[in-house]
N, C-alpha and C positions, 0 to 999 in steps of 0.2 A: 613546543607549543601553539605557536603561532603557525606551523607549517599543518599540522593537525584542523585548526579553526580554520585556514583558508582552504583546505582540503576537502573539509566537510561543507561549507560554504559552495565549493565548486561541484560537489554530488548533490547537494539540494538543488542550486542551479541547473543541471543536467536532468533531474529527477524531473522539476518542474517544466522543463522545456518536453522532454519525452512525454510528458503526460499530454500535454496542448497538442503534440501530433499524433499520437494515439487516438483523442479523442477525435481528431479530423479524420484520421484514418477508419473511426468506428461511425463516424456519420457518412462518410464517402463511400464506403463500401457497400450498405445495403442499398444507399442511392444508385450507386454504378450498377448494381444487379438488377434493379427494379426496371431501370431504362434500357439495360441489355435484353431481358427478358421482354418486358411492356413495348419498346420500339421497335427493337432487331431481333423478336423473337429466338434470341439464342443467350441462356442464362448462364451467368457466368459459374463455370464447376468450382466447387470449394468455396463461397461465396460466404455460406452460412458458418462453416468453419473458421475461418478465417476471422471473421466478425467477432466469434465466440473468441479466439485468442487475442485479438485487441481488447476487448474487454476484460479478459481475464490479466493481459498487461498493465490494463489502466488503473483498474481497481486495485490491485497487488502493489505494483512499482508507486503509484501515487499516492498510497494511502500514507507511505512515512512523511511525505508532504504537505497533506492534508492535517496530518496529526502536529507537523512541527508549526502550523499555522493555526492552529488551536479547533480547526474545522470538527473534529471527532464530538461525539454526543459524550457531554459529561455530567449530566445531569446537576447542576451548579446550582439551581434552586435548591436541591436538597441539600448538597454540600454546606450552601448558604446558613442553613437553620444548626449546623452544626458549631458547638465551641472551635475556637482554632486551635488549639492542641488536637484535637481528635479530627479535624479537617486536615491539618497536616500528616496526623498517623495516617491515614484514610488515603491521602495521596501518596503517601510513601507505598502504600501498601499496592494502590490499582499501579503505579509505575513499576513497581518490581513484579509483579503479576505480569505486566505487559512484557516484561523482560523475557520471562521464562516462556509464558505462552507461543511469543512470538519468534523466537529461539528454538523451541520444540515443532512448532509450524516448518521454519527452516530445513533443521534436522531430517524429520518426518519426509518432508519433499524429496530430500536429496536420499534419502534411505529408499522412498516408490521408485525413482527413477532410476538408482543404480540398480532394483530389481526386475525394470523394464527394458534394460540397454538392448539395443537394438529392434523395439518394439517402433512402430510409429502410428499417426493420425489416420482414420480411414479413408478419408477422400484424400487430403494434402499429403498426404505421407509424411508429414513432418515429425522429426525424430521426437519422442517424448521427452528430451531432456530439453529440447526446443520449446516445447510445449509446456512445460511445466515448471521451467527456469525461471520465468518472473515471479511464482509463487515462492520458491526458495531465496531469489534476491530480495523480494518485497519483505518476507517473513526477518530475515538477516537486517535488513534498513530497518525495519520497523522495531524489531530488538535495540537495535543501536540508539535509535531515537528516545526509545524506552528508558534506556540505560541513563543516556544523557540527561533526561528530564529528572530521572530518579537522582544522580548525583548533583545537580541542580537544585532539586528540593531539599536533599538533604542537609547542604552545604550552606542554605539560607537559613535552614533553621525555621522555616515559617511556611505555612501553604501559600501558594499564589493567590492574588487579589483577585477576588472575586469582580468582575463587570457587569452582570447582569442585573438589569432593573427591570422588577416586575411590577407590570401596569394592570 
């Protein structure tokens, strides 16, 4: 159990730092394209496609870390209006739906990539498995984090404490 916990912590740290690096690349690539085109008159071929890939990677790989840190939209104000038992059941339903939805996303992406083996992107000629890989990995990580949240909520027997302050 301790090994699984430390492995999960290491994965979360890696996702966090990878997300920071992807954010930097997402900012630097279009900036470099503007400089190359505006200052040197020589645009970077494929900069738009590369930027799009960095955005896909950042969104789907970083989503699991955002979810763990509570950054997803939760509609806590609505949930706070519900009785404790109903809020707990709703939270379990949301987390179970997340497990299924994100696992389905990962499986569908893998099936799509398998059907397109040998194809590449238009400009950079990046293999489709590399281009779509972050979506599959992100879906798997989100499904894992949703399953962990589901298990934690189920074992606790009550909903998360809501910290929302309405003013």
